[in-house]
matplotlib code that plots the C-alpha trace (Angstrom):
import matplotlib.pyplot as plt

x = [-15.9, -19.2, -20.2, -16.7, -14.5, -11.4, -10.6, -7.9, -5.9, -2.9, -0.6, 0.4, -0.8, -4.3, -4.2, -3.2, -6.1, -8.6, -7.0, -6.4, -9.2, -11.8, -10.9, -10.9, -9.8, -6.1, -6.8, -9.3, -7.2, -4.7, -2.2, -1.8, 0.7, -0.2, 2.0, 4.5, 7.4, 10.8, 12.9, 16.5, 16.8, 17.4, 18.0, 14.9, 16.4, 14.6, 11.2, 11.7, 12.6, 9.6, 7.4, 9.1, 10.4, 14.1, 14.9, 12.8, 13.6, 10.3, 8.5, 5.7, 2.6, 0.7, -2.2, -6.0, -6.3, -8.2, -7.9, -5.0, -2.5, -0.6, -1.1, -2.2, 0.9, 3.2, 1.4, 1.9, 5.6, 6.4, 7.2, 10.0, 11.2, 11.3, 13.2, 15.9, 15.5, 14.0, 13.8, 11.5, 8.1, 5.4, 3.4, 0.2, -0.8, -3.9, -7.7, -10.1, -10.7, -14.1, -15.2, -14.4, -16.4, -19.3, -19.3, -18.4, -19.2]
y = [-21.4, -20.7, -17.1, -15.7, -14.7, -14.1, -14.7, -12.5, -13.6, -11.9, -15.0, -18.2, -20.1, -18.7, -19.7, -23.2, -23.5, -22.6, -25.0, -28.1, -28.5, -26.5, -27.4, -23.9, -23.5, -22.5, -20.0, -18.1, -17.7, -14.8, -13.7, -10.0, -9.6, -7.5, -4.5, -2.5, -3.5, -3.8, -1.0, 0.0, 2.8, 6.2, 9.6, 11.3, 14.8, 15.9, 14.9, 16.4, 19.7, 19.5, 19.0, 21.6, 18.9, 19.3, 20.2, 17.3, 13.7, 12.3, 9.3, 8.2, 6.2, 5.6, 3.3, 3.1, 4.6, 2.7, 1.7, -0.7, 1.0, 2.4, 6.0, 6.9, 5.2, 7.2, 10.5, 9.7, 8.9, 12.0, 14.3, 11.8, 11.5, 15.3, 15.7, 13.5, 14.7, 18.2, 17.8, 14.8, 15.0, 12.4, 12.4, 10.5, 10.0, 8.2, 8.1, 6.4, 2.8, 2.2, 0.0, 2.8, 5.2, 2.8, 2.2, 5.7, 8.1]
z = [-13.7, -15.3, -15.6, -15.5, -18.4, -16.2, -12.6, -11.2, -8.1, -6.4, -5.9, -7.6, -4.5, -5.0, -8.6, -7.7, -5.2, -7.9, -10.5, -8.4, -5.9, -7.8, -11.4, -12.8, -16.4, -16.4, -19.2, -17.1, -13.9, -14.2, -11.5, -11.0, -8.1, -5.2, -4.3, -6.3, -8.5, -6.8, -8.2, -7.3, -4.9, -6.5, -5.0, -3.5, -3.9, -7.1, -5.9, -2.4, -4.1, -6.4, -3.3, -1.2, 1.3, 0.6, 4.2, 5.7, 6.6, 5.4, 7.0, 4.7, 5.1, 1.8, 1.2, 1.5, 5.0, 7.7, 11.3, 12.0, 9.8, 12.8, 11.8, 15.4, 16.7, 14.4, 15.4, 19.1, 18.4, 16.4, 19.4, 20.4, 16.8, 16.4, 19.6, 18.1, 14.6, 14.2, 10.4, 10.6, 8.8, 8.9, 5.7, 5.3, 1.7, 0.6, 0.7, 3.1, 2.5, 0.8, 3.7, 6.2, 4.1, 4.0, 7.7, 8.9, 6.1]

ax = plt.figure().add_subplot(projection="3d")
ax.plot(x, y, z, "-o")
ax.set_aspect("equal")
plt.show()
């Protein structure tokens, strides 16, 4: 692909699309998988203590924040969740998606 030193895709299938139909140079197309590495489950106790959340059952949403993430649904569901589990805490961690900032300020 002229004009590009490297093309980064997030899946092997995307790489193959660039290689086969479009004839991209295989040395230029690099796969960087989307998401986070799969790690074994470990105890959350030490981090909850560090954050002052040791008495809470934490429900976490983390990402670039935008409409369609279901945050409003979770907020609406929290009274029912807390009625069943008074120690529940819904934590939203992230920043506004750049497209949302561009559209809404």
